[in-house]
C-alpha positions in Angstrom: -160.5 -93.3 81.5 -157.3 -93.8 83.4 -154.6 -91.3 82.3 -151.0 -92.1 81.6 -148.3 -89.4 82.0 -146.5 -89.2 78.6 -144.4 -86.7 76.9 -145.6 -85.2 73.7 -143.6 -86.0 70.6 -142.5 -84.0 67.6 -141.3 -84.9 64.1 -137.6 -84.7 63.6 -137.9 -84.3 59.8 -139.3 -81.2 58.1 -139.3 -79.7 54.6 -139.0 -75.9 53.8 -140.2 -74.5 50.5 -139.6 -70.9 49.6 -139.8 -68.4 46.7 -138.7 -64.8 46.5 -136.3 -62.2 45.3 -132.5 -61.8 45.2 -130.0 -59.0 44.9 -126.5 -59.3 43.6 -124.0 -57.8 46.1 -120.8 -58.2 44.1 -119.3 -59.8 41.0 -121.3 -57.8 38.5 -119.9 -55.7 35.7 -120.6 -52.0 35.4 -123.8 -51.0 33.7 -125.8 -54.1 34.6 -128.9 -54.0 36.6 -130.7 -57.4 36.6 -134.2 -58.0 37.7 -134.8 -58.9 41.4 -137.2 -61.8 40.9 -136.3 -65.3 40.2 -135.1 -67.4 43.1 -136.4 -70.4 44.9 -135.1 -72.7 47.6 -135.8 -76.1 49.1 -134.6 -77.4 52.5 -134.8 -80.8 54.1 -134.3 -80.4 57.8 -133.5 -82.9 60.6 -133.9 -81.6 64.2 -132.0 -83.5 66.9 -134.3 -81.8 69.4 -136.5 -78.7 69.4 -133.4 -76.4 69.6 -130.7 -77.7 67.2 -130.7 -79.4 63.8 -129.1 -79.7 60.4 -130.5 -79.0 56.9 -129.7 -79.9 53.3 -130.4 -76.7 51.4 -131.0 -76.5 47.7 -131.3 -73.2 45.8 -131.9 -71.9 42.3 -131.7 -68.3 40.9 -132.2 -66.9 37.4 -130.5 -63.7 36.4 -131.2 -61.7 33.2 -130.8 -58.2 31.9 -132.7 -57.2 28.8 -131.5 -53.6 28.5 -128.5 -52.4 26.4 -126.3 -55.2 27.9 -128.4 -58.3 27.7 -127.4 -61.5 29.5 -128.9 -64.6 31.0 -127.5 -66.9 33.7 -128.6 -69.7 36.0 -127.3 -70.4 39.4 -127.6 -73.6 41.4 -126.6 -74.2 45.0 -126.4 -77.0 47.5 -125.3 -76.7 51.1 -125.2 -78.4 54.5 -126.3 -76.0 57.3 -126.7 -76.0 61.0 -130.0 -74.8 62.5 -130.5 -73.1 65.8 -134.0 -72.4 67.2 -133.3 -68.9 68.6 -136.9 -68.5 69.7 -136.5 -71.5 72.0 -133.2 -70.3 73.4 -134.7 -66.8 74.1 -137.9 -68.4 75.5 -140.3 -66.8 73.0 -143.0 -69.2 74.2 -143.1 -67.3 77.5 -145.0 -64.5 75.6 -146.1 -66.0 72.2 -147.2 -69.3 70.8 -147.2 -68.1 67.2 -144.0 -66.3 66.4 -140.5 -67.9 66.4 -137.0 -67.3 65.0 -134.5 -69.7 63.5 -130.9 -69.0 62.5 -128.9 -71.1 60.0 -125.5 -71.2 58.5 -123.3 -73.6 56.5 -121.1 -74.3 53.5 -121.7 -75.8 50.1 -121.1 -75.6 46.4 -122.6 -73.5 43.7 -122.6 -73.5 39.9 -123.0 -70.3 37.9 -124.0 -71.1 34.3 -124.0 -68.3 31.8 -126.3 -68.9 28.8 -126.1 -65.5 27.1 -124.2 -63.8 25.6 -122.2 -67.0 25.5 -122.0 -70.3 27.4 -119.3 -70.3 30.0 -119.5 -74.0 30.6 -120.3 -73.6 34.3 -118.3 -71.8 37.0 -117.9 -73.9 40.2 -117.9 -71.8 43.4 -117.6 -72.4 47.1 -120.5 -70.8 48.9 -121.1 -69.9 52.5 -124.7 -69.3 53.6 -125.9 -67.4 56.6 -129.5 -66.4 57.4 -132.3 -65.7 59.9 -135.8 -67.0 59.5 -138.8 -65.5 61.3 -141.7 -67.9 61.6 -145.4 -67.7 62.1 -147.1 -70.9 63.3 -150.2 -71.7 61.2 -150.7 -75.1 62.9 -148.6 -77.7 64.7 -147.5 -79.2 61.4 -147.1 -76.0 59.3 -145.4 -72.6 59.7 -145.1 -69.6 57.4 -141.6 -68.3 57.2 -139.7 -65.2 55.9 -136.0 -66.0 55.3 -133.2 -63.4 54.9 -129.9 -65.0 53.7 -126.5 -63.8 52.7 -124.3 -65.9 50.5 -120.5 -65.5 50.4 -118.7 -66.8 47.4 -115.1 -68.0 47.1 -113.2 -68.7 43.8 -115.9 -67.2 41.6 -114.2 -66.9 38.1 -117.1 -65.3 36.2 -119.3 -62.4 37.1 -123.1 -63.1 37.0 -123.3 -61.3 33.7 -120.7 -63.4 32.1 -117.8 -61.0 32.3 -114.5 -62.0 34.0 -114.2 -61.6 37.8 -111.1 -59.5 38.3 -110.6 -60.6 41.9 -111.8 -64.3 42.1 -109.8 -65.1 45.2 -111.5 -62.4 47.3 -114.5 -63.3 49.4 -117.5 -61.1 49.4 -121.3 -61.2 50.0 -122.3 -62.1 46.5 -126.0 -62.6 46.9 -128.8 -61.5 49.2 -131.9 -63.7 49.1 -135.3 -62.9 50.6 -137.8 -65.8 50.6 -141.4 -66.3 51.7 -142.4 -69.9 52.2 -143.9 -72.7 54.2 -142.4 -75.4 56.5 -144.1 -78.8 56.8 -143.5 -81.5 59.4 -142.7 -85.0 58.0 -143.8 -87.7 60.3 -146.7 -89.3 62.2 -146.8 -86.7 65.0 -147.6 -83.8 62.7 -145.7 -81.5 65.0 -142.8 -79.3 63.9 -139.9 -79.4 66.3 -139.3 -75.6 66.1 -142.9 -74.9 67.3 -143.0 -77.7 69.8 -143.7 -76.7 73.4 -142.2 -79.2 75.8 -144.9 -79.9 78.4 -142.3 -80.4 81.0 -141.1 -76.9 80.5 -144.6 -75.5 80.5 -145.5 -77.4 83.6 -142.2 -76.2 85.2 -143.2 -72.6 84.4 -146.7 -73.2 86.0 -145.1 -74.9 89.0 -142.8 -71.9 89.6 -145.9 -69.7 89.8 -147.6 -72.2 92.0 -144.6 -72.4 94.4 -144.5 -68.6 94.6 -148.1 -68.5 95.7 -147.8 -71.6 97.9 -146.0 -69.8 100.7 -148.5 -66.9 100.7 -151.4 -69.4 100.5 -150.2 -71.4 103.5 -149.8 -68.3 105.5 -153.4 -67.2 104.6 -154.7 -70.7 105.5 -152.9 -70.6 108.8 -154.4 -67.2 109.6 -157.8 -68.4 108.5 -157.7 -71.4 110.9 -156.7 -69.1 113.8 -159.8 -66.9 113.2 -162.1 -68.7 115.7 -165.2 -67.7 117.5 -165.2 -70.7 119.8 -162.9 -73.7 120.2 -163.7 -75.0 116.7 -162.9 -73.2 113.4 -165.5 -70.8 112.2 -167.0 -72.7 109.2 -168.8 -69.7 107.8 -165.6 -67.6 107.9 -163.7 -70.4 106.1 -166.3 -70.5 103.3 -166.3 -66.8 103.0 -162.6 -66.7 102.6 -162.7 -69.6 100.1 -165.3 -67.6 98.1 -163.0 -64.7 97.9 -159.9 -66.7 96.9 -161.2 -69.6 94.7 -164.9 -69.2 93.8 -166.3 -66.7 91.3 -168.8 -64.2 92.6 -171.6 -66.0 90.8 -171.0 -69.1 92.9 -171.7 -69.3 96.7 -171.9 -72.2 99.1 -174.0 -72.8 102.3 -172.0 -73.3 105.5 -172.0 -76.8 107.0 -170.8 -78.1 110.4 -168.6 -80.9 108.9 -164.9 -81.1 109.6 -162.6 -79.1 107.5 -161.7 -82.0 105.2 -165.3 -82.9 104.6 -166.0 -79.2 103.9 -163.3 -78.8 101.3 -164.3 -82.1 99.7 -167.8 -80.9 99.4 -166.6 -77.6 97.8 -164.5 -79.6 95.3 -167.2 -82.1 94.5 -169.9 -79.3 94.3 -168.1 -77.4 91.6 -167.2 -74.4 93.8 -163.5 -74.8 93.1 -162.7 -75.1 89.4 -159.8 -74.4 87.0 -160.7 -72.0 84.1 -159.4 -71.5 80.6 -159.6 -68.9 77.8 -161.5 -69.5 74.6 -160.0 -72.5 72.6 -157.1 -72.7 75.0 -155.6 -75.4 77.1 -153.3 -73.0 79.0 -154.5 -72.5 82.6 -155.6 -69.0 83.5 -153.3 -67.4 86.0 -156.2 -66.8 88.4 -156.8 -70.6 88.6 -153.3 -71.6 89.7 -154.3 -71.2 93.4 -157.1 -73.7 92.7 -154.6 -76.3 91.5 -152.6 -75.6 94.6 -155.7 -76.1 96.8 -156.3 -79.5 95.2 -152.6 -80.5 95.4 -152.5 -79.6 99.1 -155.8 -81.4 99.8 -154.5 -84.6 98.2 -151.2 -84.4 100.1 -153.1 -84.0 103.3 -155.5 -86.9 102.4 -153.3 -89.6 100.8 -156.2 -92.2 100.7 -158.4 -90.1 98.5 -158.4 -90.0 94.7 -159.4 -87.3 92.2 -161.2 -87.4 88.9 -160.7 -84.4 86.6 -163.5 -83.5 84.1 -162.8 -81.0 81.4 -165.5 -78.9 79.7 -165.9 -76.4 76.9 -168.5 -73.8 76.0 -171.0 -74.4 73.2 -168.9 -72.7 70.4 -167.2 -75.0 68.0 -168.1 -78.5 66.8 -169.0 -81.3 69.2 -166.2 -83.5 68.0 -163.6 -80.7 68.5 -165.0 -79.8 71.9 -164.6 -83.4 73.1 -160.9 -83.3 72.3 -160.5 -79.8 73.7 -162.2 -80.7 77.0 -160.0 -83.8 77.4 -156.9 -81.8 76.7 -157.9 -79.3 79.3 -158.3 -82.1 81.9 -155.0 -83.5 80.9 -153.2 -80.2 81.3 -154.4 -80.0 84.9 -153.4 -83.7 85.4 -149.9 -83.0 84.1 -149.4 -80.0 86.5 -150.6 -82.0 89.5 -148.3 -85.0 88.6 -145.4 -82.6 88.1 -146.3 -81.1 91.5 -145.8 -84.4 93.2 -149.2 -86.1 93.1 -149.0 -89.8 92.1 -150.7 -90.3 88.7 -152.2 -93.5 90.1 -154.4 -91.2 92.3 -155.7 -89.1 89.4 -157.9 -89.9 86.3 -159.2 -87.5 83.7 -161.6 -87.4 80.8 -163.4 -84.8 78.6 -167.0 -84.0 79.3 -167.4 -82.0 76.1 -169.7 -79.0 76.1 -171.2 -77.7 79.4 -174.7 -76.8 78.1 -175.9 -75.8 81.6 -174.2 -72.4 81.3 -176.0 -69.6 79.5 -174.5 -67.8 76.5 -173.7 -64.7 78.6 -171.6 -66.8 81.1 -169.6 -68.9 78.7 -166.4 -68.3 80.7 -167.8 -70.4 83.5 -168.2 -73.3 81.0 -164.5 -73.4 80.0 -163.2 -75.3 83.0 -162.0 -78.4 84.7 -164.0 -79.7 87.7 -163.1 -82.2 90.3 -164.7 -85.3 91.8 -163.0 -86.6 95.0 -163.5 -90.2 96.1 
């Protein structure tokens, strides 16, 4: 299957649904202590990119006190808010793919409706909302969130208990809301913008690591070529050095008398130089970055040759899922090579599914991408 280099997509639209507790910060008459529970919120978000967006926020709170000063009131709120993906700004994805942090703030209108002891007819209030939202990624399309919001009121004529507000023109933090809820992506990609990892960024990070190692690797290769017993390179020494750098201890190769290009091609085709992955991951192990650099340099030195990348998994998981995972691993290596300057026309990739030739005790060796050079 010929691969095409495409950017991944995310859904611009998402919906947030939360329930939780509230605490009145001000505008409450003396002697009242209403229950904490009874607030919910709904947000419809549009993300311009995976860092900035806007949200229409709707909220409801119910207040009541059934002690010696009983009252009941309902509170409705609507606001337009800006969203900042702080986790992306601070590069959380350098150390975690699960946790993230959003910040939001905006202005809106609220209505406080006292039902007991008597109906106030509704008090219309200007409301500013500011909050932070830690997230935990459940899947690409769904995240669990814990939101902490502070709401500042202006022109609140009535207290939450129905008594008169003696300083309605003063602004204050009137409510503190804490919500636990879920965010869902709305769209065909089933990918939340706030948990989206731009592959170009990920490949750039990988390339930075490759470039750091490239200078050292080139020096090592030059030193290796200069270690000669006769007028031709010592092939046995070259293979020994490659074993130390790129091949796991369980894998060894027999020396040949072919030229260096033919030797390295044989090592690649023979499965002695592979890229390895952790369980259920498509992120390349740090120890395999030199392997990608080896293939990159080989293809730059041999512009007439093409490479086929074959991804594999171990035998854990379902067969269908392993086909997808193996293909995604091959594509990840493909993306890094293309970003490193290799023409996508020279590379193809596909998923080989489970590598059943590896025993249960050596499953790490099955989670890999191998190469076929033609």
